[in-house]
A tleap script that builds the chain and sets N, CA, C and O, in Angstrom:
source leaprc.protein.ff14SB
mol = sequence {
  NMET ALA ASP GLY ASN GLY GLY PRO LEU ALA
  GLY LEU LYS GLY TYR LEU THR GLU ILE ASP
  ARG CYS ASP ASP GLN LEU ASP THR LEU ARG
  ALA GLU TYR MET ASN ASP CYS LYS PRO VAL
  ARG GLY GLU ILE ALA ASP ILE CYS ALA SER
  ALA LYS GLU SER GLY LEU ASN MET LYS SER
  PHE ARG ALA ILE LEU ARG LYS HIE ARG ALA
  ASP ARG ARG HIE ASP LYS HIE LEU GLY LYS
  LEU ASP LEU ALA ASP LEU SER ASP TYR LYS
  SER MET GLU GLU ALA LEU GLY ASP PHE ILE
  ASP THR PRO LEU GLY GLN ALA ALA ALA ALA
  ARG ALA ALA VAL GLU VAL PRO ALA ARG PRO
  GLU PRO MET PHE GLN CASP
}
set mol.1.N position { 19.671 -26.383 -25.961 }
set mol.1.CA position { 18.396 -26.880 -25.327 }
set mol.1.C position { 17.689 -27.633 -26.405 }
set mol.1.O position { 17.550 -27.174 -27.538 }
set mol.2.N position { 17.248 -28.797 -26.028 }
set mol.2.CA position { 16.500 -29.603 -26.914 }
set mol.2.C position { 15.009 -29.245 -26.783 }
set mol.2.O position { 14.480 -29.052 -25.689 }
set mol.3.N position { 14.384 -29.170 -27.919 }
set mol.3.CA position { 12.898 -28.840 -27.897 }
set mol.3.C position { 12.023 -29.999 -28.286 }
set mol.3.O position { 10.803 -29.844 -28.314 }
set mol.4.N position { 12.546 -31.090 -28.570 }
set mol.4.CA position { 11.795 -32.210 -28.964 }
set mol.4.C position { 12.098 -33.495 -28.132 }
set mol.4.O position { 13.082 -33.557 -27.396 }
set mol.5.N position { 11.259 -34.461 -28.274 }
set mol.5.CA position { 11.497 -35.710 -27.634 }
set mol.5.C position { 11.720 -35.578 -26.136 }
set mol.5.O position { 12.665 -36.172 -25.616 }
set mol.6.N position { 10.866 -34.803 -25.398 }
set mol.6.CA position { 10.918 -34.746 -24.017 }
set mol.6.C position { 11.971 -33.711 -23.389 }
set mol.6.O position { 12.190 -33.669 -22.179 }
set mol.7.N position { 12.565 -32.926 -24.274 }
set mol.7.CA position { 13.540 -31.935 -23.771 }
set mol.7.C position { 12.801 -30.919 -22.862 }
set mol.7.O position { 11.594 -31.009 -22.634 }
set mol.8.N position { 13.629 -29.910 -22.341 }
set mol.8.CA position { 13.054 -28.935 -21.485 }
set mol.8.C position { 11.963 -28.028 -22.052 }
set mol.8.O position { 11.198 -27.403 -21.318 }
set mol.9.N position { 11.919 -27.980 -23.362 }
set mol.9.CA position { 10.915 -27.126 -24.046 }
set mol.9.C position { 9.681 -27.906 -24.420 }
set mol.9.O position { 8.732 -27.334 -24.957 }
set mol.10.N position { 9.664 -29.189 -24.153 }
set mol.10.CA position { 8.449 -29.993 -24.570 }
set mol.10.C position { 7.233 -29.547 -23.935 }
set mol.10.O position { 6.193 -29.590 -24.592 }
set mol.11.N position { 7.220 -29.116 -22.723 }
set mol.11.CA position { 6.013 -28.715 -22.043 }
set mol.11.C position { 5.697 -27.247 -22.132 }
set mol.11.O position { 4.719 -26.800 -21.534 }
set mol.12.N position { 6.526 -26.435 -22.891 }
set mol.12.CA position { 6.348 -25.054 -22.957 }
set mol.12.C position { 4.975 -24.575 -23.318 }
set mol.12.O position { 4.443 -23.709 -22.623 }
set mol.13.N position { 4.364 -25.087 -24.371 }
set mol.13.CA position { 3.021 -24.659 -24.827 }
set mol.13.C position { 2.044 -24.964 -23.695 }
set mol.13.O position { 1.156 -24.165 -23.400 }
set mol.14.N position { 2.218 -26.158 -23.048 }
set mol.14.CA position { 1.270 -26.491 -21.955 }
set mol.14.C position { 1.342 -25.450 -20.804 }
set mol.14.O position { 0.316 -25.016 -20.282 }
set mol.15.N position { 2.579 -25.068 -20.430 }
set mol.15.CA position { 2.729 -24.082 -19.390 }
set mol.15.C position { 2.063 -22.778 -19.703 }
set mol.15.O position { 1.375 -22.176 -18.879 }
set mol.16.N position { 2.304 -22.341 -20.985 }
set mol.16.CA position { 1.820 -21.018 -21.510 }
set mol.16.C position { 0.212 -21.112 -21.510 }
set mol.16.O position { -0.472 -20.157 -21.141 }
set mol.17.N position { -0.282 -22.196 -21.901 }
set mol.17.CA position { -1.646 -22.319 -21.961 }
set mol.17.C position { -2.242 -22.304 -20.582 }
set mol.17.O position { -3.307 -21.705 -20.428 }
set mol.18.N position { -1.687 -22.878 -19.603 }
set mol.18.CA position { -2.129 -22.814 -18.134 }
set mol.18.C position { -2.017 -21.390 -17.607 }
set mol.18.O position { -2.933 -20.892 -16.952 }
set mol.19.N position { -0.954 -20.769 -17.878 }
set mol.19.CA position { -0.804 -19.373 -17.437 }
set mol.19.C position { -1.850 -18.486 -18.122 }
set mol.19.O position { -2.460 -17.628 -17.484 }
set mol.20.N position { -2.054 -18.706 -19.452 }
set mol.20.CA position { -3.137 -17.951 -20.171 }
set mol.20.C position { -4.571 -18.138 -19.443 }
set mol.20.O position { -5.378 -17.212 -19.352 }
set mol.21.N position { -4.770 -19.279 -18.996 }
set mol.21.CA position { -6.046 -19.615 -18.323 }
set mol.21.C position { -6.101 -18.828 -17.022 }
set mol.21.O position { -7.107 -18.183 -16.728 }
set mol.22.N position { -5.005 -18.878 -16.229 }
set mol.22.CA position { -5.026 -18.115 -14.947 }
set mol.22.C position { -5.109 -16.619 -15.267 }
set mol.22.O position { -5.798 -15.890 -14.554 }
set mol.23.N position { -4.446 -16.148 -16.290 }
set mol.23.CA position { -4.538 -14.725 -16.596 }
set mol.23.C position { -5.976 -14.237 -16.926 }
set mol.23.O position { -6.414 -13.144 -16.566 }
set mol.24.N position { -6.691 -15.191 -17.674 }
set mol.24.CA position { -8.066 -14.889 -18.015 }
set mol.24.C position { -8.897 -14.859 -16.722 }
set mol.24.O position { -9.748 -13.982 -16.577 }
set mol.25.N position { -8.680 -15.777 -15.793 }
set mol.25.CA position { -9.400 -15.662 -14.549 }
set mol.25.C position { -9.123 -14.421 -13.813 }
set mol.25.O position { -10.032 -13.813 -13.249 }
set mol.26.N position { -7.884 -14.014 -13.797 }
set mol.26.CA position { -7.514 -12.741 -13.142 }
set mol.26.C position { -8.225 -11.562 -13.795 }
set mol.26.O position { -8.754 -10.692 -13.104 }
set mol.27.N position { -8.236 -11.535 -15.057 }
set mol.27.CA position { -8.974 -10.443 -15.795 }
set mol.27.C position { -10.420 -10.435 -15.478 }
set mol.27.O position { -11.013 -9.373 -15.288 }
set mol.28.N position { -11.012 -11.600 -15.415 }
set mol.28.CA position { -12.451 -11.694 -14.968 }
set mol.28.C position { -12.686 -11.084 -13.557 }
set mol.28.O position { -13.550 -10.235 -13.341 }
set mol.29.N position { -11.864 -11.575 -12.636 }
set mol.29.CA position { -11.885 -11.030 -11.265 }
set mol.29.C position { -11.703 -9.639 -11.172 }
set mol.29.O position { -12.399 -8.985 -10.396 }
set mol.30.N position { -10.753 -9.060 -11.950 }
set mol.30.CA position { -10.489 -7.595 -11.858 }
set mol.30.C position { -11.727 -6.811 -12.425 }
set mol.30.O position { -12.105 -5.770 -11.888 }
set mol.31.N position { -12.310 -7.315 -13.464 }
set mol.31.CA position { -13.540 -6.700 -14.040 }
set mol.31.C position { -14.655 -6.718 -13.074 }
set mol.31.O position { -15.345 -5.713 -12.898 }
set mol.32.N position { -14.869 -7.888 -12.403 }
set mol.32.CA position { -15.944 -7.933 -11.465 }
set mol.32.C position { -15.655 -7.001 -10.286 }
set mol.32.O position { -16.567 -6.321 -9.815 }
set mol.33.N position { -14.424 -6.952 -9.802 }
set mol.33.CA position { -14.111 -5.996 -8.766 }
set mol.33.C position { -14.379 -4.604 -9.113 }
set mol.33.O position { -15.009 -3.877 -8.345 }
set mol.34.N position { -13.911 -4.188 -10.278 }
set mol.34.CA position { -14.094 -2.842 -10.828 }
set mol.34.C position { -15.644 -2.530 -10.979 }
set mol.34.O position { -16.098 -1.439 -10.635 }
set mol.35.N position { -16.346 -3.429 -11.452 }
set mol.35.CA position { -17.864 -3.223 -11.571 }
set mol.35.C position { -18.426 -3.117 -10.226 }
set mol.35.O position { -19.324 -2.296 -10.041 }
set mol.36.N position { -17.995 -3.871 -9.234 }
set mol.36.CA position { -18.542 -3.790 -7.895 }
set mol.36.C position { -18.191 -2.390 -7.218 }
set mol.36.O position { -18.929 -1.897 -6.365 }
set mol.37.N position { -17.087 -1.821 -7.627 }
set mol.37.CA position { -16.637 -0.554 -7.111 }
set mol.37.C position { -17.345 0.675 -7.732 }
set mol.37.O position { -17.370 1.746 -7.127 }
set mol.38.N position { -17.914 0.512 -8.932 }
set mol.38.CA position { -18.421 1.635 -9.648 }
set mol.38.C position { -19.482 2.424 -8.908 }
set mol.38.O position { -19.441 3.654 -8.919 }
set mol.39.N position { -20.474 1.729 -8.235 }
set mol.39.CA position { -21.488 2.463 -7.546 }
set mol.39.C position { -20.918 3.314 -6.398 }
set mol.39.O position { -21.349 4.441 -6.155 }
set mol.40.N position { -19.899 2.707 -5.680 }
set mol.40.CA position { -19.411 3.430 -4.508 }
set mol.40.C position { -18.537 4.618 -5.029 }
set mol.40.O position { -18.579 5.689 -4.424 }
set mol.41.N position { -17.771 4.466 -6.098 }
set mol.41.CA position { -17.039 5.507 -6.616 }
set mol.41.C position { -17.974 6.630 -7.261 }
set mol.41.O position { -17.642 7.815 -7.296 }
set mol.42.N position { -19.033 6.195 -7.706 }
set mol.42.CA position { -20.024 7.202 -8.220 }
set mol.42.C position { -20.598 7.949 -7.066 }
set mol.42.O position { -20.830 9.151 -7.191 }
set mol.43.N position { -20.848 7.313 -5.937 }
set mol.43.CA position { -21.341 8.029 -4.777 }
set mol.43.C position { -20.372 9.034 -4.333 }
set mol.43.O position { -20.719 10.180 -4.048 }
set mol.44.N position { -19.096 8.598 -4.267 }
set mol.44.CA position { -18.004 9.556 -3.773 }
set mol.44.C position { -17.944 10.771 -4.762 }
set mol.44.O position { -17.765 11.913 -4.338 }
set mol.45.N position { -18.095 10.496 -6.071 }
set mol.45.CA position { -18.069 11.618 -7.066 }
set mol.45.C position { -19.274 12.582 -6.774 }
set mol.45.O position { -19.145 13.806 -6.799 }
set mol.46.N position { -20.365 11.989 -6.515 }
set mol.46.CA position { -21.589 12.882 -6.150 }
set mol.46.C position { -21.335 13.646 -4.901 }
set mol.46.O position { -21.738 14.807 -4.832 }
set mol.47.N position { -20.729 13.120 -3.947 }
set mol.47.CA position { -20.452 13.925 -2.691 }
set mol.47.C position { -19.512 14.953 -2.945 }
set mol.47.O position { -19.670 16.063 -2.437 }
set mol.48.N position { -18.449 14.668 -3.757 }
set mol.48.CA position { -17.446 15.702 -4.157 }
set mol.48.C position { -18.183 16.854 -4.990 }
set mol.48.O position { -17.901 18.044 -4.844 }
set mol.49.N position { -19.084 16.415 -5.815 }
set mol.49.CA position { -19.842 17.482 -6.646 }
set mol.49.C position { -20.658 18.325 -5.728 }
set mol.49.O position { -20.764 19.529 -5.963 }
set mol.50.N position { -21.267 17.757 -4.656 }
set mol.50.CA position { -21.975 18.477 -3.705 }
set mol.50.C position { -21.087 19.476 -2.926 }
set mol.50.O position { -21.434 20.630 -2.672 }
set mol.51.N position { -19.938 18.936 -2.583 }
set mol.51.CA position { -19.008 19.835 -1.935 }
set mol.51.C position { -18.581 21.066 -2.776 }
set mol.51.O position { -18.443 22.182 -2.274 }
set mol.52.N position { -18.383 20.794 -4.077 }
set mol.52.CA position { -18.049 21.790 -5.053 }
set mol.52.C position { -19.141 22.850 -5.131 }
set mol.52.O position { -18.875 24.050 -5.064 }
set mol.53.N position { -20.377 22.375 -5.274 }
set mol.53.CA position { -21.564 23.220 -5.395 }
set mol.53.C position { -21.749 24.098 -4.173 }
set mol.53.O position { -22.245 25.221 -4.261 }
set mol.54.N position { -21.328 23.551 -3.001 }
set mol.54.CA position { -21.450 24.316 -1.789 }
set mol.54.C position { -20.452 25.454 -1.683 }
set mol.54.O position { -20.570 26.303 -0.799 }
set mol.55.N position { -19.472 25.481 -2.575 }
set mol.55.CA position { -18.486 26.608 -2.643 }
set mol.55.C position { -17.155 26.284 -2.085 }
set mol.55.O position { -16.330 27.186 -1.939 }
set mol.56.N position { -16.866 24.980 -1.741 }
set mol.56.CA position { -15.629 24.656 -1.222 }
set mol.56.C position { -14.526 24.665 -2.370 }
set mol.56.O position { -14.737 24.301 -3.527 }
set mol.57.N position { -13.385 25.111 -1.900 }
set mol.57.CA position { -12.206 25.151 -2.780 }
set mol.57.C position { -11.862 23.656 -2.985 }
set mol.57.O position { -11.433 23.026 -2.019 }
set mol.58.N position { -12.021 23.063 -4.158 }
set mol.58.CA position { -11.842 21.700 -4.382 }
set mol.58.C position { -10.386 21.262 -4.318 }
set mol.58.O position { -10.130 20.102 -3.997 }
set mol.59.N position { -9.430 22.116 -4.602 }
set mol.59.CA position { -8.027 21.667 -4.555 }
set mol.59.C position { -7.718 21.444 -3.029 }
set mol.59.O position { -7.091 20.461 -2.633 }
set mol.60.N position { -8.161 22.344 -2.276 }
set mol.60.CA position { -7.938 22.269 -0.827 }
set mol.60.C position { -8.769 21.049 -0.167 }
set mol.60.O position { -8.320 20.337 0.731 }
set mol.61.N position { -10.021 20.919 -0.736 }
set mol.61.CA position { -10.822 19.857 -0.211 }
set mol.61.C position { -10.205 18.476 -0.476 }
set mol.61.O position { -10.202 17.626 0.414 }
set mol.62.N position { -9.662 18.236 -1.737 }
set mol.62.CA position { -8.998 17.026 -2.065 }
set mol.62.C position { -7.738 16.747 -1.222 }
set mol.62.O position { -7.432 15.607 -0.870 }
set mol.63.N position { -7.022 17.850 -0.915 }
set mol.63.CA position { -5.834 17.686 -0.009 }
set mol.63.C position { -6.285 17.256 1.348 }
set mol.63.O position { -5.655 16.392 1.958 }
set mol.64.N position { -7.346 17.822 1.843 }
set mol.64.CA position { -7.958 17.475 3.220 }
set mol.64.C position { -8.342 15.985 3.092 }
set mol.64.O position { -8.044 15.201 3.993 }
set mol.65.N position { -8.969 15.604 2.035 }
set mol.65.CA position { -9.500 14.269 1.870 }
set mol.65.C position { -8.397 13.247 1.883 }
set mol.65.O position { -8.473 12.233 2.576 }
set mol.66.N position { -7.335 13.533 1.080 }
set mol.66.CA position { -6.175 12.657 1.048 }
set mol.66.C position { -5.586 12.450 2.466 }
set mol.66.O position { -5.288 11.328 2.876 }
set mol.67.N position { -5.429 13.583 3.199 }
set mol.67.CA position { -4.893 13.422 4.580 }
set mol.67.C position { -5.806 12.619 5.420 }
set mol.67.O position { -5.367 11.734 6.155 }
set mol.68.N position { -7.193 12.933 5.325 }
set mol.68.CA position { -8.120 12.258 6.141 }
set mol.68.C position { -8.089 10.669 5.862 }
set mol.68.O position { -8.154 9.867 6.794 }
set mol.69.N position { -7.996 10.307 4.633 }
set mol.69.CA position { -7.884 8.880 4.256 }
set mol.69.C position { -6.601 8.265 4.746 }
set mol.69.O position { -6.588 7.113 5.181 }
set mol.70.N position { -5.510 9.022 4.681 }
set mol.70.CA position { -4.230 8.536 5.102 }
set mol.70.C position { -4.261 8.328 6.644 }
set mol.70.O position { -3.733 7.329 7.132 }
set mol.71.N position { -4.879 9.266 7.417 }
set mol.71.CA position { -5.007 9.112 8.835 }
set mol.71.C position { -5.839 7.868 9.218 }
set mol.71.O position { -5.502 7.113 10.131 }
set mol.72.N position { -6.935 7.702 8.470 }
set mol.72.CA position { -7.730 6.485 8.708 }
set mol.72.C position { -6.988 5.189 8.510 }
set mol.72.O position { -7.112 4.255 9.304 }
set mol.73.N position { -6.149 5.135 7.353 }
set mol.73.CA position { -5.348 3.961 7.143 }
set mol.73.C position { -4.319 3.762 8.284 }
set mol.73.O position { -4.087 2.644 8.744 }
set mol.74.N position { -3.730 4.855 8.707 }
set mol.74.CA position { -2.740 4.810 9.806 }
set mol.74.C position { -3.417 4.249 11.078 }
set mol.74.O position { -2.894 3.360 11.749 }
set mol.75.N position { -4.604 4.812 11.374 }
set mol.75.CA position { -5.258 4.292 12.548 }
set mol.75.C position { -5.660 2.856 12.492 }
set mol.75.O position { -5.701 2.193 13.528 }
set mol.76.N position { -5.967 2.326 11.288 }
set mol.76.CA position { -6.242 0.940 11.143 }
set mol.76.C position { -4.980 0.094 11.315 }
set mol.76.O position { -5.049 -0.989 11.897 }
set mol.77.N position { -3.857 0.550 10.836 }
set mol.77.CA position { -2.614 -0.144 11.020 }
set mol.77.C position { -2.271 -0.258 12.530 }
set mol.77.O position { -1.891 -1.309 13.045 }
set mol.78.N position { -2.442 0.948 13.217 }
set mol.78.CA position { -2.207 0.905 14.651 }
set mol.78.C position { -3.133 -0.053 15.393 }
set mol.78.O position { -2.741 -0.688 16.372 }
set mol.79.N position { -4.398 -0.146 14.894 }
set mol.79.CA position { -5.297 -1.067 15.512 }
set mol.79.C position { -4.935 -2.539 15.404 }
set mol.79.O position { -5.404 -3.380 16.171 }
set mol.80.N position { -4.097 -2.815 14.437 }
set mol.80.CA position { -3.696 -4.146 14.151 }
set mol.80.C position { -2.390 -4.544 15.072 }
set mol.80.O position { -2.042 -5.721 15.172 }
set mol.81.N position { -1.760 -3.572 15.676 }
set mol.81.CA position { -0.527 -3.870 16.457 }
set mol.81.C position { -0.987 -4.562 17.823 }
set mol.81.O position { -2.027 -4.268 18.412 }
set mol.82.N position { -0.113 -5.473 18.220 }
set mol.82.CA position { -0.391 -6.034 19.567 }
set mol.82.C position { 0.063 -4.999 20.594 }
set mol.82.O position { 0.658 -3.981 20.241 }
set mol.83.N position { -0.229 -5.278 21.896 }
set mol.83.CA position { 0.035 -4.279 22.909 }
set mol.83.C position { 1.481 -3.888 23.090 }
set mol.83.O position { 1.789 -2.731 23.379 }
set mol.84.N position { 2.385 -4.864 22.917 }
set mol.84.CA position { 3.790 -4.591 23.071 }
set mol.84.C position { 4.251 -3.614 21.917 }
set mol.84.O position { 4.900 -2.591 22.135 }
set mol.85.N position { 3.861 -4.023 20.711 }
set mol.85.CA position { 4.234 -3.126 19.460 }
set mol.85.C position { 3.616 -1.752 19.592 }
set mol.85.O position { 4.256 -0.758 19.248 }
set mol.86.N position { 2.387 -1.666 20.082 }
set mol.86.CA position { 1.713 -0.328 20.196 }
set mol.86.C position { 2.438 0.438 21.332 }
set mol.86.O position { 2.628 1.646 21.188 }
set mol.87.N position { 2.840 -0.176 22.416 }
set mol.87.CA position { 3.645 0.505 23.440 }
set mol.87.C position { 4.884 1.057 22.939 }
set mol.87.O position { 5.258 2.190 23.243 }
set mol.88.N position { 5.560 0.244 22.143 }
set mol.88.CA position { 6.832 0.662 21.506 }
set mol.88.C position { 6.622 1.886 20.608 }
set mol.88.O position { 7.371 2.863 20.619 }
set mol.89.N position { 5.580 1.758 19.859 }
set mol.89.CA position { 5.282 2.860 18.899 }
set mol.89.C position { 4.988 4.150 19.731 }
set mol.89.O position { 5.525 5.213 19.421 }
set mol.90.N position { 4.197 4.057 20.709 }
set mol.90.CA position { 3.916 5.265 21.510 }
set mol.90.C position { 5.162 5.835 22.171 }
set mol.90.O position { 5.293 7.054 22.286 }
set mol.91.N position { 6.061 4.994 22.597 }
set mol.91.CA position { 7.399 5.406 23.193 }
set mol.91.C position { 8.145 6.141 22.158 }
set mol.91.O position { 8.688 7.198 22.478 }
set mol.92.N position { 8.234 5.696 20.946 }
set mol.92.CA position { 9.002 6.282 19.895 }
set mol.92.C position { 8.345 7.617 19.477 }
set mol.92.O position { 9.016 8.597 19.152 }
set mol.93.N position { 7.020 7.602 19.504 }
set mol.93.CA position { 6.361 8.825 19.104 }
set mol.93.C position { 6.597 9.878 20.199 }
set mol.93.O position { 6.869 11.027 19.852 }
set mol.94.N position { 6.511 9.559 21.489 }
set mol.94.CA position { 6.776 10.400 22.560 }
set mol.94.C position { 8.226 10.972 22.525 }
set mol.94.O position { 8.453 12.144 22.827 }
set mol.95.N position { 9.175 10.113 22.153 }
set mol.95.CA position { 10.520 10.515 22.010 }
set mol.95.C position { 10.821 11.512 21.012 }
set mol.95.O position { 11.707 12.353 21.165 }
set mol.96.N position { 10.068 11.421 19.965 }
set mol.96.CA position { 10.124 12.385 18.808 }
set mol.96.C position { 9.527 13.732 19.138 }
set mol.96.O position { 9.938 14.768 18.616 }
set mol.97.N position { 8.543 13.688 20.021 }
set mol.97.CA position { 7.809 14.949 20.399 }
set mol.97.C position { 7.143 15.618 19.265 }
set mol.97.O position { 6.485 14.959 18.460 }
set mol.98.N position { 7.290 16.944 19.160 }
set mol.98.CA position { 6.781 17.744 18.070 }
set mol.98.C position { 7.463 17.426 16.719 }
set mol.98.O position { 6.945 17.786 15.662 }
set mol.99.N position { 8.560 16.791 16.762 }
set mol.99.CA position { 9.328 16.457 15.601 }
set mol.99.C position { 8.481 15.495 14.775 }
set mol.99.O position { 8.586 15.514 13.549 }
set mol.100.N position { 7.689 14.698 15.356 }
set mol.100.CA position { 6.838 13.723 14.691 }
set mol.100.C position { 5.937 14.430 13.701 }
set mol.100.O position { 5.663 13.836 12.658 }
set mol.101.N position { 5.480 15.560 13.908 }
set mol.101.CA position { 4.550 16.252 13.024 }
set mol.101.C position { 5.180 16.855 11.756 }
set mol.101.O position { 4.476 17.381 10.894 }
set mol.102.N position { 6.456 16.774 11.662 }
set mol.102.CA position { 7.152 17.227 10.450 }
set mol.102.C position { 7.282 16.108 9.462 }
set mol.102.O position { 7.247 14.951 9.883 }
set mol.103.N position { 7.434 16.364 8.134 }
set mol.103.CA position { 7.606 15.286 7.202 }
set mol.103.C position { 8.878 14.427 7.550 }
set mol.103.O position { 8.844 13.202 7.429 }
set mol.104.N position { 10.017 15.102 7.990 }
set mol.104.CA position { 11.178 14.360 8.363 }
set mol.104.C position { 10.892 13.487 9.552 }
set mol.104.O position { 11.386 12.360 9.600 }
set mol.105.N position { 10.080 13.966 10.568 }
set mol.105.CA position { 9.837 13.164 11.747 }
set mol.105.C position { 8.907 11.969 11.369 }
set mol.105.O position { 9.032 10.876 11.921 }
set mol.106.N position { 8.005 12.206 10.446 }
set mol.106.CA position { 7.139 11.047 9.974 }
set mol.106.C position { 7.925 10.000 9.260 }
set mol.106.O position { 7.648 8.806 9.374 }
set mol.107.N position { 8.943 10.462 8.495 }
set mol.107.CA position { 9.828 9.470 7.796 }
set mol.107.C position { 10.621 8.760 8.707 }
set mol.107.O position { 10.838 7.567 8.499 }
set mol.108.N position { 11.147 9.405 9.819 }
set mol.108.CA position { 11.942 8.762 10.853 }
set mol.108.C position { 11.108 7.704 11.523 }
set mol.108.O position { 11.530 6.564 11.718 }
set mol.109.N position { 9.885 8.126 11.877 }
set mol.109.CA position { 8.929 7.157 12.552 }
set mol.109.C position { 8.623 5.884 11.702 }
set mol.109.O position { 8.595 4.760 12.203 }
set mol.110.N position { 8.415 6.120 10.482 }
set mol.110.CA position { 8.144 5.051 9.596 }
set mol.110.C position { 9.346 4.129 9.415 }
set mol.110.O position { 9.209 2.907 9.345 }
set mol.111.N position { 10.499 4.729 9.341 }
set mol.111.CA position { 11.779 3.856 9.237 }
set mol.111.C position { 11.977 3.088 10.511 }
set mol.111.O position { 12.407 1.935 10.475 }
set mol.112.N position { 11.662 3.722 11.690 }
set mol.112.CA position { 11.906 3.035 12.897 }
set mol.112.C position { 10.860 1.889 13.065 }
set mol.112.O position { 11.182 0.894 13.715 }
set mol.113.N position { 9.717 1.982 12.547 }
set mol.113.CA position { 8.712 0.958 12.615 }
set mol.113.C position { 8.986 -0.275 11.845 }
set mol.113.O position { 8.443 -1.354 12.083 }
set mol.114.N position { 9.940 -0.045 10.817 }
set mol.114.CA position { 10.425 -1.217 9.984 }
set mol.114.C position { 11.677 -1.616 10.584 }
set mol.114.O position { 12.543 -0.780 10.840 }
set mol.115.N position { 11.830 -2.925 10.836 }
set mol.115.CA position { 13.077 -3.377 11.357 }
set mol.115.C position { 14.178 -3.324 10.273 }
set mol.115.O position { 14.066 -4.000 9.250 }
set mol.116.N position { 15.184 -2.566 10.483 }
set mol.116.CA position { 16.250 -2.432 9.467 }
set mol.116.C position { 17.469 -3.265 10.008 }
set mol.116.O position { 17.976 -2.986 11.095 }
set mol.117.N position { 17.880 -4.192 9.300 }
set mol.117.CA position { 19.007 -5.026 9.804 }
set mol.117.C position { 20.275 -4.142 9.884 }
set mol.117.O position { 20.538 -3.249 9.078 }
set mol.118.N position { 20.990 -4.476 10.893 }
set mol.118.CA position { 22.255 -3.702 11.211 }
set mol.118.C position { 23.222 -4.075 10.062 }
set mol.118.O position { 23.228 -5.188 9.536 }
set mol.119.N position { 24.032 -3.062 9.717 }
set mol.119.CA position { 25.091 -3.357 8.761 }
set mol.119.C position { 26.187 -4.240 9.382 }
set mol.119.O position { 26.572 -4.022 10.531 }
set mol.120.N position { 26.664 -5.179 8.673 }
set mol.120.CA position { 27.703 -6.002 9.153 }
set mol.120.C position { 29.064 -5.233 9.338 }
set mol.120.O position { 29.377 -4.265 8.646 }
set mol.121.N position { 29.784 -5.723 10.270 }
set mol.121.CA position { 31.108 -5.020 10.397 }
set mol.121.C position { 31.949 -5.353 9.249 }
set mol.121.O position { 31.931 -6.492 8.782 }
set mol.122.N position { 32.742 -4.355 8.727 }
set mol.122.CA position { 33.669 -4.696 7.648 }
set mol.122.C position { 34.708 -5.677 8.004 }
set mol.122.O position { 35.240 -5.691 9.114 }
set mol.123.N position { 34.998 -6.510 7.039 }
set mol.123.CA position { 35.943 -7.640 7.298 }
set mol.123.C position { 37.314 -7.093 7.445 }
set mol.123.O position { 38.076 -7.598 8.270 }
set mol.124.N position { 37.719 -5.993 6.624 }
set mol.124.CA position { 38.973 -5.513 6.730 }
set mol.124.C position { 38.864 -4.046 6.971 }
set mol.124.O position { 38.092 -3.354 6.306 }
set mol.125.N position { 39.662 -3.534 7.958 }
set mol.125.CA position { 39.693 -2.161 8.290 }
set mol.125.C position { 40.935 -1.550 7.853 }
set mol.125.O position { 41.970 -2.214 7.790 }
set mol.126.N position { 40.885 -0.271 7.537 }
set mol.126.CA position { 42.165 0.433 7.025 }
set mol.126.C position { 43.137 0.625 8.124 }
set mol.126.O position { 44.218 1.172 7.904 }
savepdb mol mol.pdb
quit
């Protein structure tokens, strides 16, 4: 590889400089985002402290909170589905019945929601 007189490495420093500029912008945006989140995260910490002061078992409370947040995210995802996809989802959920409430059932539902390409037929059979 030539690095002088217009070879492929001639613009290397320029590319690195431009990427450095973009990285600096990303760092600034991340810092602004984190600073914007601080008050809300502080409010959540205060609410958790109040829950602890009220005598709640915090390990259990955090587990309930994680589940509650996951349920809210799941509901938001379902809200974004069009009617046909939502109908298919409900059909799959009904087909699984009580099985859907188990971790294995939830994994099966998640896999069914993602279109998995069929495996191609082998070219040569024994």
